[in-house]
BALOBA-1460 file (C-alpha; in Angstrom, 3 decimals):
// residues 389
<rec num="1" residu="m" x="-0.051" y="0.007" z="0.121"/>
<rec num="2" residu="l" x="0.962" y="3.593" z="-0.495"/>
<rec num="3" residu="n" x="0.137" y="5.506" z="2.569"/>
<rec num="4" residu="i" x="1.260" y="9.023" z="2.924"/>
<rec num="5" residu="a" x="1.113" y="11.708" z="5.660"/>
<rec num="6" residu="l" x="0.440" y="15.235" z="4.083"/>
<rec num="7" residu="f" x="1.809" y="17.883" z="6.318"/>
<rec num="8" residu="g" x="1.771" y="21.803" z="6.254"/>
<rec num="9" residu="p" x="0.673" y="24.677" z="7.967"/>
<rec num="10" residu="p" x="-3.241" y="26.523" z="7.810"/>
<rec num="11" residu="g" x="-2.957" y="27.840" z="4.120"/>
<rec num="12" residu="a" x="-0.379" y="25.495" z="2.777"/>
<rec num="13" residu="g" x="-2.648" y="23.864" z="0.345"/>
<rec num="14" residu="k" x="-3.090" y="20.343" z="2.047"/>
<rec num="15" residu="g" x="-6.960" y="20.398" z="0.680"/>
<rec num="16" residu="t" x="-6.427" y="21.321" z="-2.589"/>
<rec num="17" residu="q" x="-3.206" y="18.738" z="-3.374"/>
<rec num="18" residu="s" x="-4.970" y="16.179" z="-1.434"/>
<rec num="19" residu="a" x="-7.754" y="16.009" z="-4.030"/>
<rec num="20" residu="l" x="-5.381" y="15.863" z="-6.728"/>
<rec num="21" residu="l" x="-3.149" y="13.196" z="-4.841"/>
<rec num="22" residu="i" x="-6.091" y="11.050" z="-4.407"/>
<rec num="23" residu="e" x="-7.427" y="11.102" z="-8.046"/>
<rec num="24" residu="k" x="-4.227" y="10.180" z="-9.584"/>
<rec num="25" residu="y" x="-2.827" y="7.314" z="-7.333"/>
<rec num="26" residu="k" x="-6.443" y="5.792" z="-5.966"/>
<rec num="27" residu="l" x="-5.882" y="6.551" z="-2.370"/>
<rec num="28" residu="a" x="-8.457" y="6.288" z="0.311"/>
<rec num="29" residu="y" x="-8.853" y="10.127" z="1.992"/>
<rec num="30" residu="i" x="-8.376" y="10.267" z="5.952"/>
<rec num="31" residu="s" x="-8.976" y="13.615" z="7.386"/>
<rec num="32" residu="t" x="-9.680" y="13.442" z="11.131"/>
<rec num="33" residu="g" x="-11.885" y="16.361" z="11.092"/>
<rec num="34" residu="d" x="-14.451" y="15.001" z="7.970"/>
<rec num="35" residu="l" x="-13.983" y="11.503" z="9.755"/>
<rec num="36" residu="l" x="-15.676" y="12.967" z="13.119"/>
<rec num="37" residu="r" x="-18.182" y="15.070" z="11.243"/>
<rec num="38" residu="q" x="-19.289" y="12.086" z="9.069"/>
<rec num="39" residu="e" x="-19.616" y="9.709" z="12.036"/>
<rec num="40" residu="i" x="-21.722" y="12.700" z="14.129"/>
<rec num="41" residu="s" x="-23.755" y="13.047" z="10.742"/>
<rec num="42" residu="e" x="-24.615" y="9.386" z="10.582"/>
<rec num="43" residu="d" x="-25.203" y="8.838" z="14.201"/>
<rec num="44" residu="t" x="-22.866" y="6.163" z="14.895"/>
<rec num="45" residu="p" x="-21.984" y="4.771" z="18.193"/>
<rec num="46" residu="l" x="-18.485" y="6.616" z="17.827"/>
<rec num="47" residu="g" x="-20.197" y="9.370" z="16.293"/>
<rec num="48" residu="r" x="-22.655" y="9.808" z="19.498"/>
<rec num="49" residu="k" x="-19.270" y="9.340" z="21.709"/>
<rec num="50" residu="a" x="-17.322" y="11.998" z="19.762"/>
<rec num="51" residu="k" x="-20.364" y="14.281" z="19.825"/>
<rec num="52" residu="d" x="-20.984" y="14.472" z="23.513"/>
<rec num="53" residu="t" x="-17.303" y="15.106" z="23.761"/>
<rec num="54" residu="i" x="-17.344" y="17.985" z="21.778"/>
<rec num="55" residu="d" x="-20.491" y="19.450" z="23.168"/>
<rec num="56" residu="r" x="-18.649" y="19.426" z="26.598"/>
<rec num="57" residu="g" x="-16.085" y="21.448" z="25.222"/>
<rec num="58" residu="q" x="-13.332" y="19.053" z="25.127"/>
<rec num="59" residu="l" x="-10.712" y="17.605" z="22.784"/>
<rec num="60" residu="v" x="-11.741" y="14.563" z="21.335"/>
<rec num="61" residu="s" x="-9.435" y="11.433" z="22.487"/>
<rec num="62" residu="d" x="-6.379" y="9.830" z="20.245"/>
<rec num="63" residu="e" x="-8.256" y="6.399" z="21.524"/>
<rec num="64" residu="l" x="-11.452" y="7.819" z="19.717"/>
<rec num="65" residu="i" x="-9.489" y="8.532" z="17.018"/>
<rec num="66" residu="v" x="-7.654" y="5.768" z="16.173"/>
<rec num="67" residu="q" x="-10.820" y="3.808" z="16.341"/>
<rec num="68" residu="l" x="-12.238" y="5.745" z="13.451"/>
<rec num="69" residu="i" x="-8.865" y="5.972" z="11.669"/>
<rec num="70" residu="e" x="-8.689" y="2.140" z="11.772"/>
<rec num="71" residu="k" x="-12.430" y="1.754" z="10.622"/>
<rec num="72" residu="r" x="-11.434" y="4.011" z="7.719"/>
<rec num="73" residu="i" x="-8.608" y="2.068" z="6.741"/>
<rec num="74" residu="i" x="-10.276" y="-1.283" z="6.852"/>
<rec num="75" residu="a" x="-12.982" y="0.066" z="4.985"/>
<rec num="76" residu="s" x="-10.648" y="1.089" z="2.239"/>
<rec num="77" residu="a" x="-9.404" y="-2.514" z="1.106"/>
<rec num="78" residu="d" x="-10.089" y="-1.435" z="-2.603"/>
<rec num="79" residu="k" x="-7.855" y="1.382" z="-2.416"/>
<rec num="80" residu="n" x="-4.359" y="1.631" z="-3.548"/>
<rec num="81" residu="g" x="-3.298" y="3.256" z="-0.302"/>
<rec num="82" residu="i" x="-4.224" y="5.926" z="2.323"/>
<rec num="83" residu="l" x="-4.013" y="9.515" z="2.255"/>
<rec num="84" residu="f" x="-3.396" y="10.987" z="5.964"/>
<rec num="85" residu="d" x="-4.219" y="15.025" z="5.880"/>
<rec num="86" residu="g" x="-3.346" y="16.480" z="8.983"/>
<rec num="87" residu="f" x="-2.432" y="13.551" z="10.926"/>
<rec num="88" residu="p" x="-0.388" y="12.680" z="12.906"/>
<rec num="89" residu="r" x="-0.503" y="16.126" z="14.906"/>
<rec num="90" residu="t" x="1.442" y="15.119" z="18.122"/>
<rec num="91" residu="m" x="4.323" y="12.532" z="18.949"/>
<rec num="92" residu="v" x="1.496" y="10.390" z="20.598"/>
<rec num="93" residu="q" x="-0.506" y="10.105" z="17.450"/>
<rec num="94" residu="a" x="2.806" y="9.749" z="15.424"/>
<rec num="95" residu="y" x="3.563" y="6.570" z="17.611"/>
<rec num="96" residu="i" x="-0.326" y="5.657" z="17.279"/>
<rec num="97" residu="l" x="-0.278" y="5.823" z="13.630"/>
<rec num="98" residu="e" x="2.907" y="3.474" z="13.238"/>
<rec num="99" residu="g" x="1.434" y="0.920" z="15.616"/>
<rec num="100" residu="l" x="-1.926" y="0.961" z="13.702"/>
<rec num="101" residu="l" x="-0.082" y="0.640" z="10.410"/>
<rec num="102" residu="l" x="2.032" y="-2.323" z="11.772"/>
<rec num="103" residu="k" x="-1.345" y="-3.910" z="12.914"/>
<rec num="104" residu="l" x="-3.262" y="-3.800" z="9.383"/>
<rec num="105" residu="n" x="0.219" y="-5.244" z="8.052"/>
<rec num="106" residu="t" x="1.514" y="-1.890" z="6.261"/>
<rec num="107" residu="s" x="3.471" y="1.328" z="7.042"/>
<rec num="108" residu="l" x="3.965" y="5.209" z="6.181"/>
<rec num="109" residu="a" x="5.444" y="5.368" z="3.176"/>
<rec num="110" residu="c" x="6.788" y="8.784" z="3.440"/>
<rec num="111" residu="m" x="5.506" y="12.408" z="5.101"/>
<rec num="112" residu="l" x="5.298" y="15.273" z="2.725"/>
<rec num="113" residu="s" x="5.376" y="18.479" z="4.096"/>
<rec num="114" residu="l" x="4.135" y="21.964" z="2.255"/>
<rec num="115" residu="e" x="6.670" y="24.643" z="3.183"/>
<rec num="116" residu="v" x="5.408" y="28.101" z="2.578"/>
<rec num="117" residu="p" x="6.723" y="31.301" z="4.485"/>
<rec num="118" residu="r" x="4.727" y="32.554" z="7.332"/>
<rec num="119" residu="e" x="4.166" y="35.658" z="5.274"/>
<rec num="120" residu="e" x="2.760" y="33.826" z="2.525"/>
<rec num="121" residu="l" x="0.739" y="31.482" z="4.866"/>
<rec num="122" residu="v" x="-0.855" y="34.831" z="6.441"/>
<rec num="123" residu="n" x="-1.810" y="36.578" z="3.192"/>
<rec num="124" residu="r" x="-3.004" y="33.295" z="1.629"/>
<rec num="125" residu="l" x="-5.630" y="32.721" z="4.884"/>
<rec num="126" residu="l" x="-6.470" y="36.447" z="5.085"/>
<rec num="127" residu="e" x="-7.597" y="36.149" z="1.226"/>
<rec num="128" residu="r" x="-9.577" y="33.205" z="2.216"/>
<rec num="129" residu="g" x="-11.324" y="34.959" z="5.138"/>
<rec num="130" residu="k" x="-12.507" y="37.537" z="2.365"/>
<rec num="131" residu="v" x="-13.932" y="34.848" z="0.234"/>
<rec num="132" residu="s" x="-15.285" y="32.188" z="2.785"/>
<rec num="133" residu="g" x="-16.470" y="34.484" z="5.518"/>
<rec num="134" residu="r" x="-14.726" y="31.726" z="8.012"/>
<rec num="135" residu="s" x="-14.358" y="33.562" z="11.525"/>
<rec num="136" residu="d" x="-11.246" y="31.717" z="11.986"/>
<rec num="137" residu="d" x="-9.375" y="33.439" z="9.060"/>
<rec num="138" residu="n" x="-8.728" y="36.707" z="10.911"/>
<rec num="139" residu="l" x="-4.875" y="37.839" z="11.942"/>
<rec num="140" residu="d" x="-4.945" y="36.920" z="15.821"/>
<rec num="141" residu="v" x="-6.633" y="33.704" z="15.140"/>
<rec num="142" residu="i" x="-4.129" y="32.854" z="12.171"/>
<rec num="143" residu="k" x="-0.990" y="33.958" z="14.364"/>
<rec num="144" residu="f" x="-2.307" y="31.687" z="17.298"/>
<rec num="145" residu="r" x="-3.181" y="28.841" z="14.687"/>
<rec num="146" residu="l" x="0.496" y="29.086" z="13.197"/>
<rec num="147" residu="e" x="2.067" y="29.254" z="16.341"/>
<rec num="148" residu="e" x="0.540" y="26.565" z="17.647"/>
<rec num="149" residu="y" x="1.329" y="24.062" z="14.347"/>
<rec num="150" residu="n" x="5.076" y="24.972" z="14.784"/>
<rec num="151" residu="n" x="5.201" y="24.169" z="18.551"/>
<rec num="152" residu="k" x="3.301" y="20.759" z="17.923"/>
<rec num="153" residu="t" x="4.456" y="19.523" z="14.828"/>
<rec num="154" residu="k" x="8.236" y="19.856" z="15.150"/>
<rec num="155" residu="p" x="8.722" y="16.855" z="17.160"/>
<rec num="156" residu="v" x="6.569" y="15.156" z="14.631"/>
<rec num="157" residu="a" x="8.759" y="16.074" z="11.914"/>
<rec num="158" residu="e" x="11.507" y="14.998" z="13.730"/>
<rec num="159" residu="f" x="10.037" y="11.680" z="14.489"/>
<rec num="160" residu="y" x="9.915" y="11.114" z="10.724"/>
<rec num="161" residu="m" x="13.408" y="12.829" z="9.802"/>
<rec num="162" residu="d" x="14.668" y="9.800" z="12.417"/>
<rec num="163" residu="r" x="13.285" y="7.280" z="10.278"/>
<rec num="164" residu="d" x="14.404" y="9.130" z="6.838"/>
<rec num="165" residu="k" x="10.524" y="9.552" z="5.839"/>
<rec num="166" residu="y" x="10.230" y="13.288" z="6.122"/>
<rec num="167" residu="v" x="10.367" y="15.371" z="2.507"/>
<rec num="168" residu="p" x="10.075" y="18.794" z="2.259"/>
<rec num="169" residu="i" x="8.269" y="20.284" z="-0.797"/>
<rec num="170" residu="d" x="8.024" y="23.896" z="-1.835"/>
<rec num="171" residu="g" x="4.455" y="24.638" z="-1.342"/>
<rec num="172" residu="v" x="4.938" y="28.316" z="-3.174"/>
<rec num="173" residu="g" x="3.608" y="28.486" z="-6.790"/>
<rec num="174" residu="q" x="0.737" y="27.394" z="-9.421"/>
<rec num="175" residu="i" x="-1.307" y="24.397" z="-7.758"/>
<rec num="176" residu="s" x="0.166" y="22.698" z="-10.686"/>
<rec num="177" residu="e" x="3.734" y="23.293" z="-10.061"/>
<rec num="178" residu="v" x="3.366" y="22.230" z="-6.379"/>
<rec num="179" residu="f" x="1.371" y="19.258" z="-7.622"/>
<rec num="180" residu="t" x="4.540" y="18.153" z="-9.902"/>
<rec num="181" residu="r" x="6.839" y="18.429" z="-7.282"/>
<rec num="182" residu="l" x="4.612" y="16.102" z="-4.647"/>
<rec num="183" residu="v" x="4.069" y="13.770" z="-7.440"/>
<rec num="184" residu="e" x="7.982" y="13.588" z="-8.435"/>
<rec num="185" residu="s" x="8.874" y="13.124" z="-4.671"/>
<rec num="186" residu="i" x="6.339" y="10.376" z="-4.492"/>
<rec num="187" residu="d" x="7.533" y="8.285" z="-7.545"/>
<rec num="188" residu="k" x="11.033" y="8.783" z="-6.134"/>
<rec num="189" residu="t" x="10.021" y="7.261" z="-2.562"/>
<rec num="190" residu="l" x="8.227" y="4.293" z="-4.485"/>
<rec num="191" residu="q" x="11.214" y="3.784" z="-6.597"/>
<rec num="192" residu="n" x="13.045" y="3.239" z="-3.460"/>
<rec num="193" residu="v" x="10.302" y="0.482" z="-2.068"/>
<rec num="194" residu="w" x="11.166" y="-3.232" z="-2.721"/>
<rec num="195" residu="f" x="8.653" y="-4.941" z="-4.173"/>
<rec num="196" residu="n" x="8.708" y="-8.564" z="-2.565"/>
<rec num="197" residu="l" x="6.673" y="-11.515" z="-4.216"/>
<rec num="198" residu="v" x="5.794" y="-14.701" z="-2.839"/>
<rec num="199" residu="l" x="5.862" y="-17.283" z="-5.377"/>
<rec num="200" residu="t" x="3.792" y="-20.386" z="-4.259"/>
<rec num="201" residu="g" x="2.389" y="-23.723" z="-5.950"/>
<rec num="202" residu="a" x="2.642" y="-27.245" z="-5.445"/>
<rec num="203" residu="p" x="5.953" y="-28.997" z="-6.453"/>
<rec num="204" residu="g" x="6.213" y="-29.322" z="-9.958"/>
<rec num="205" residu="s" x="3.974" y="-26.014" z="-10.902"/>
<rec num="206" residu="g" x="7.214" y="-24.174" z="-12.259"/>
<rec num="207" residu="k" x="8.033" y="-21.819" z="-9.296"/>
<rec num="208" residu="g" x="11.997" y="-22.202" z="-9.724"/>
<rec num="209" residu="t" x="11.781" y="-21.876" z="-13.507"/>
<rec num="210" residu="q" x="9.588" y="-18.896" z="-13.028"/>
<rec num="211" residu="g" x="10.873" y="-17.271" z="-10.516"/>
<rec num="212" residu="r" x="13.839" y="-16.893" z="-11.934"/>
<rec num="213" residu="l" x="12.857" y="-15.358" z="-14.936"/>
<rec num="214" residu="l" x="10.726" y="-12.701" z="-13.253"/>
<rec num="215" residu="a" x="14.229" y="-12.091" z="-10.932"/>
<rec num="216" residu="r" x="15.922" y="-11.318" z="-14.376"/>
<rec num="217" residu="k" x="12.935" y="-9.157" z="-16.105"/>
<rec num="218" residu="y" x="12.356" y="-6.694" z="-13.119"/>
<rec num="219" residu="n" x="15.692" y="-6.783" z="-11.179"/>
<rec num="220" residu="l" x="14.778" y="-8.405" z="-8.226"/>
<rec num="221" residu="y" x="16.542" y="-11.204" z="-6.408"/>
<rec num="222" residu="y" x="15.348" y="-14.860" z="-6.489"/>
<rec num="223" residu="i" x="15.474" y="-16.524" z="-2.849"/>
<rec num="224" residu="s" x="15.003" y="-20.290" z="-3.242"/>
<rec num="225" residu="t" x="15.225" y="-22.069" z="0.399"/>
<rec num="226" residu="g" x="15.945" y="-25.560" z="-1.354"/>
<rec num="227" residu="s" x="18.946" y="-23.408" z="-3.189"/>
<rec num="228" residu="l" x="20.331" y="-22.046" z="-0.383"/>
<rec num="229" residu="l" x="20.010" y="-25.586" z="1.868"/>
<rec num="230" residu="r" x="21.671" y="-27.284" z="-1.147"/>
<rec num="231" residu="r" x="24.335" y="-25.022" z="-1.163"/>
<rec num="232" residu="e" x="24.734" y="-25.511" z="2.251"/>
<rec num="233" residu="i" x="25.066" y="-29.263" z="2.105"/>
<rec num="234" residu="k" x="27.506" y="-28.820" z="-1.230"/>
<rec num="235" residu="a" x="29.662" y="-26.944" z="0.910"/>
<rec num="236" residu="g" x="29.636" y="-29.652" z="3.585"/>
<rec num="237" residu="s" x="28.729" y="-26.754" z="6.370"/>
<rec num="238" residu="e" x="27.202" y="-27.550" z="9.646"/>
<rec num="239" residu="i" x="24.012" y="-26.629" z="8.207"/>
<rec num="240" residu="g" x="24.304" y="-28.434" z="5.123"/>
<rec num="241" residu="i" x="25.306" y="-31.707" z="7.201"/>
<rec num="242" residu="k" x="22.159" y="-31.446" z="9.609"/>
<rec num="243" residu="v" x="19.400" y="-30.646" z="6.716"/>
<rec num="244" residu="k" x="20.700" y="-33.455" z="4.024"/>
<rec num="245" residu="d" x="18.744" y="-36.472" z="5.691"/>
<rec num="246" residu="i" x="15.936" y="-34.226" z="6.255"/>
<rec num="247" residu="m" x="15.525" y="-32.850" z="2.445"/>
<rec num="248" residu="d" x="15.990" y="-36.438" z="0.766"/>
<rec num="249" residu="r" x="13.394" y="-37.555" z="2.729"/>
<rec num="250" residu="g" x="11.161" y="-34.817" z="1.142"/>
<rec num="251" residu="e" x="10.507" y="-33.415" z="4.480"/>
<rec num="252" residu="l" x="10.597" y="-29.604" z="5.589"/>
<rec num="253" residu="v" x="13.663" y="-28.058" z="7.325"/>
<rec num="254" residu="s" x="13.131" y="-26.362" z="10.637"/>
<rec num="255" residu="d" x="12.262" y="-22.775" z="10.702"/>
<rec num="256" residu="e" x="15.121" y="-21.824" z="12.721"/>
<rec num="257" residu="i" x="17.224" y="-22.653" z="10.051"/>
<rec num="258" residu="v" x="15.732" y="-21.382" z="6.709"/>
<rec num="259" residu="i" x="14.826" y="-18.108" z="8.105"/>
<rec num="260" residu="r" x="18.685" y="-17.323" z="8.999"/>
<rec num="261" residu="l" x="19.736" y="-18.553" z="5.811"/>
<rec num="262" residu="i" x="17.183" y="-15.903" z="4.087"/>
<rec num="263" residu="e" x="17.700" y="-13.111" z="6.401"/>
<rec num="264" residu="s" x="21.341" y="-13.472" z="5.619"/>
<rec num="265" residu="e" x="20.901" y="-13.372" z="1.897"/>
<rec num="266" residu="i" x="18.511" y="-10.629" z="1.854"/>
<rec num="267" residu="r" x="21.260" y="-8.407" z="3.753"/>
<rec num="268" residu="q" x="24.007" y="-9.287" z="1.423"/>
<rec num="269" residu="h" x="21.550" y="-8.373" z="-2.195"/>
<rec num="270" residu="n" x="19.528" y="-5.118" z="-0.593"/>
<rec num="271" residu="n" x="20.638" y="-3.136" z="-3.722"/>
<rec num="272" residu="v" x="17.686" y="-4.504" z="-5.812"/>
<rec num="273" residu="r" x="13.859" y="-3.617" z="-6.395"/>
<rec num="274" residu="g" x="13.123" y="-6.717" z="-4.288"/>
<rec num="275" residu="f" x="13.083" y="-10.124" z="-3.968"/>
<rec num="276" residu="v" x="11.063" y="-13.237" z="-5.441"/>
<rec num="277" residu="f" x="10.749" y="-15.969" z="-2.594"/>
<rec num="278" residu="k" x="10.358" y="-19.293" z="-3.861"/>
<rec num="279" residu="g" x="9.530" y="-22.189" z="-1.489"/>
<rec num="280" residu="f" x="9.065" y="-19.808" z="1.812"/>
<rec num="281" residu="p" x="6.639" y="-19.240" z="3.082"/>
<rec num="282" residu="r" x="5.404" y="-23.047" z="3.204"/>
<rec num="283" residu="t" x="3.339" y="-22.482" z="6.706"/>
<rec num="284" residu="i" x="1.146" y="-20.052" z="8.146"/>
<rec num="285" residu="v" x="3.749" y="-19.911" z="10.976"/>
<rec num="286" residu="q" x="6.421" y="-19.276" z="8.103"/>
<rec num="287" residu="a" x="4.168" y="-16.576" z="6.716"/>
<rec num="288" residu="y" x="4.300" y="-14.819" z="10.176"/>
<rec num="289" residu="i" x="8.499" y="-15.111" z="10.259"/>
<rec num="290" residu="l" x="8.736" y="-13.582" z="6.819"/>
<rec num="291" residu="d" x="6.479" y="-10.629" z="7.798"/>
<rec num="292" residu="g" x="8.471" y="-9.967" z="10.920"/>
<rec num="293" residu="l" x="11.664" y="-10.307" z="9.110"/>
<rec num="294" residu="l" x="10.679" y="-7.908" z="6.195"/>
<rec num="295" residu="r" x="9.025" y="-5.356" z="8.881"/>
<rec num="296" residu="r" x="12.730" y="-5.354" z="10.480"/>
<rec num="297" residu="l" x="13.866" y="-4.002" z="7.425"/>
<rec num="298" residu="d" x="11.282" y="-1.564" z="6.716"/>
<rec num="299" residu="s" x="9.462" y="-3.692" z="3.917"/>
<rec num="300" residu="s" x="6.717" y="-5.995" z="3.914"/>
<rec num="301" residu="v" x="5.206" y="-8.894" z="1.470"/>
<rec num="302" residu="s" x="3.851" y="-6.747" z="-1.716"/>
<rec num="303" residu="y" x="1.984" y="-9.940" z="-3.212"/>
<rec num="304" residu="c" x="1.521" y="-13.360" z="-3.523"/>
<rec num="305" residu="i" x="0.944" y="-15.562" z="-6.888"/>
<rec num="306" residu="e" x="0.148" y="-19.247" z="-6.592"/>
<rec num="307" residu="l" x="1.191" y="-21.014" z="-10.030"/>
<rec num="308" residu="n" x="-1.876" y="-23.621" z="-10.095"/>
<rec num="309" residu="a" x="-0.685" y="-27.297" z="-12.546"/>
<rec num="310" residu="s" x="-2.880" y="-29.928" z="-11.884"/>
<rec num="311" residu="t" x="-1.213" y="-32.905" z="-10.077"/>
<rec num="312" residu="i" x="-0.814" y="-34.941" z="-13.188"/>
<rec num="313" residu="e" x="1.086" y="-32.418" z="-14.440"/>
<rec num="314" residu="s" x="2.971" y="-31.584" z="-11.463"/>
<rec num="315" residu="i" x="3.764" y="-35.287" z="-11.304"/>
<rec num="316" residu="k" x="4.942" y="-35.566" z="-15.346"/>
<rec num="317" residu="r" x="7.199" y="-32.597" z="-14.566"/>
<rec num="318" residu="l" x="8.772" y="-33.733" z="-11.454"/>
<rec num="319" residu="s" x="9.361" y="-37.381" z="-13.213"/>
<rec num="320" residu="a" x="11.166" y="-35.591" z="-16.249"/>
<rec num="321" residu="r" x="13.060" y="-33.707" z="-14.192"/>
<rec num="322" residu="a" x="14.258" y="-37.081" z="-12.370"/>
<rec num="323" residu="k" x="15.898" y="-37.970" z="-15.547"/>
<rec num="324" residu="t" x="18.348" y="-34.636" z="-15.496"/>
<rec num="325" residu="p" x="21.092" y="-33.348" z="-14.197"/>
<rec num="326" residu="q" x="18.705" y="-31.188" z="-11.830"/>
<rec num="327" residu="a" x="17.255" y="-34.092" z="-10.438"/>
<rec num="328" residu="r" x="16.408" y="-33.873" z="-6.648"/>
<rec num="329" residu="a" x="16.609" y="-36.986" z="-4.456"/>
<rec num="330" residu="y" x="13.015" y="-36.793" z="-3.960"/>
<rec num="331" residu="d" x="12.207" y="-36.502" z="-7.952"/>
<rec num="332" residu="v" x="12.882" y="-40.138" z="-8.389"/>
<rec num="333" residu="n" x="10.574" y="-41.735" z="-5.729"/>
<rec num="334" residu="t" x="6.775" y="-41.651" z="-6.628"/>
<rec num="335" residu="d" x="6.155" y="-41.992" z="-3.449"/>
<rec num="336" residu="l" x="8.026" y="-39.287" z="-2.129"/>
<rec num="337" residu="i" x="6.324" y="-37.205" z="-5.127"/>
<rec num="338" residu="i" x="3.001" y="-37.894" z="-3.745"/>
<rec num="339" residu="n" x="3.749" y="-37.041" z="-0.152"/>
<rec num="340" residu="r" x="5.245" y="-33.560" z="-1.079"/>
<rec num="341" residu="l" x="2.202" y="-32.943" z="-3.276"/>
<rec num="342" residu="e" x="0.329" y="-33.667" z="-0.088"/>
<rec num="343" residu="e" x="2.018" y="-31.967" z="2.364"/>
<rec num="344" residu="y" x="1.685" y="-28.780" z="0.112"/>
<rec num="345" residu="q" x="-2.451" y="-29.401" z="0.251"/>
<rec num="346" residu="e" x="-2.013" y="-29.655" z="3.940"/>
<rec num="347" residu="k" x="0.449" y="-27.195" z="5.048"/>
<rec num="348" residu="t" x="1.052" y="-24.805" z="2.198"/>
<rec num="349" residu="m" x="-2.734" y="-23.830" z="0.786"/>
<rec num="350" residu="p" x="-3.393" y="-21.841" z="3.959"/>
<rec num="351" residu="v" x="-0.474" y="-19.490" z="2.990"/>
<rec num="352" residu="a" x="-2.649" y="-18.761" z="0.238"/>
<rec num="353" residu="e" x="-5.614" y="-17.988" z="1.770"/>
<rec num="354" residu="f" x="-3.310" y="-15.665" z="4.705"/>
<rec num="355" residu="y" x="-2.542" y="-13.554" z="1.792"/>
<rec num="356" residu="s" x="-5.698" y="-13.591" z="0.318"/>
<rec num="357" residu="r" x="-7.317" y="-11.876" z="3.301"/>
<rec num="358" residu="q" x="-5.040" y="-9.123" z="2.763"/>
<rec num="359" residu="n" x="-5.958" y="-8.747" z="-0.763"/>
<rec num="360" residu="k" x="-2.437" y="-9.597" z="-1.741"/>
<rec num="361" residu="f" x="-3.068" y="-13.009" z="-3.678"/>
<rec num="362" residu="a" x="-3.965" y="-14.373" z="-7.197"/>
<rec num="363" residu="s" x="-3.753" y="-17.490" z="-8.788"/>
<rec num="364" residu="m" x="-2.957" y="-18.335" z="-12.087"/>
<rec num="365" residu="n" x="-3.162" y="-21.307" z="-14.832"/>
<rec num="366" residu="a" x="0.201" y="-22.674" z="-14.473"/>
<rec num="367" residu="q" x="-0.287" y="-25.386" z="-17.467"/>
<rec num="368" residu="g" x="1.214" y="-25.224" z="-20.932"/>
<rec num="369" residu="d" x="4.626" y="-24.144" z="-22.256"/>
<rec num="370" residu="e" x="7.351" y="-22.054" z="-20.167"/>
<rec num="371" residu="t" x="6.914" y="-18.804" z="-22.590"/>
<rec num="372" residu="h" x="3.204" y="-18.915" z="-22.189"/>
<rec num="373" residu="v" x="3.021" y="-19.212" z="-18.511"/>
<rec num="374" residu="f" x="5.908" y="-16.614" z="-18.082"/>
<rec num="375" residu="e" x="3.649" y="-14.059" z="-20.286"/>
<rec num="376" residu="r" x="0.432" y="-14.752" z="-18.092"/>
<rec num="377" residu="l" x="2.681" y="-14.622" z="-14.996"/>
<rec num="378" residu="c" x="4.143" y="-10.958" z="-16.227"/>
<rec num="379" residu="e" x="0.538" y="-9.872" z="-16.724"/>
<rec num="380" residu="k" x="-0.090" y="-11.124" z="-12.859"/>
<rec num="381" residu="v" x="3.323" y="-9.075" z="-11.358"/>
<rec num="382" residu="e" x="2.596" y="-5.779" z="-13.787"/>
<rec num="383" residu="a" x="-0.970" y="-5.614" z="-12.397"/>
<rec num="384" residu="a" x="0.109" y="-5.959" z="-8.717"/>
<rec num="385" residu="m" x="3.108" y="-3.839" z="-9.205"/>
<rec num="386" residu="k" x="0.555" y="-1.220" z="-10.561"/>
<rec num="387" residu="m" x="-1.886" y="-1.712" z="-7.905"/>
<rec num="388" residu="l" x="0.768" y="-0.725" z="-5.101"/>
<rec num="389" residu="r" x="1.663" y="2.360" z="-6.976"/>
């Protein structure tokens, strides 16, 4: 998801630019003021609670605000991301937003701050007051609001500066000029965001062949847990000795070993556009492990595609591979092949459901020759990339 916080003092043009960004990137719009007014007008339980607080002259609590935001994010699953207008406004809210997005398996891509000189802001707001008749667009109130903004939001800016997510944008000029600067900054941010693809499917569905082709075409790094483990076996390492018998039986190697190898591989090749994970995760537990690992690297799983081949087709492909130099020990025995296919159905199919619930999953027909399967797969990948942008 493309999640952006748009910041700027009163009069900086956040409302105007928000509308343009929402349209371009197909984002959901979250303004805490708008959310409160909507809930109150619809007379929802949250709205009644908020109205009661406001009627007593008190500020709406962060606890209530976060409930409103979470509700809106969940309802916006069909969007490419969220544009937060004027939130977070305090350090407490910055931590709240980070925790909330983490809970929802996403994160903030950047905080864009519209920078406008104070004198320009005052003039804009006074002019707006002449047109709108807003009572708060008078000189004394304007000065107070600008001072309050500076005092409260400076720590928030520093919070995102420390995380390399704060991007100042020159907010002076024509609307189209400022919008162009925002778009350039967002697109630059997106170029630095990894696209991480989980390629799943039954043994013999073509994950290895297609994963390597995808990596070459899209400048991704291909990570196959099987290849990593076979490399350790060939090197005669301590890990290799430990896992050889397990793999020869066609069984799964322990998560502790696999995750150490994957994390090391990612850290050694972090200058790519992202990663293709083949053969991992194979279980729900491993799906959570991969999420945790990528979170530590300020990333996440972008999408999961299942290569769907029939059982007969998978058996044919594995039996054919058994006659080549690329044969695996478990390819030469029909019982082992069937065991692996059954294990996939039992343990790995729930992984597809895991990503499907996050709207990060697609299944595609993997029958046919390598070239035609790759063409279909590229269509799925490019659709996923477009959705993320």
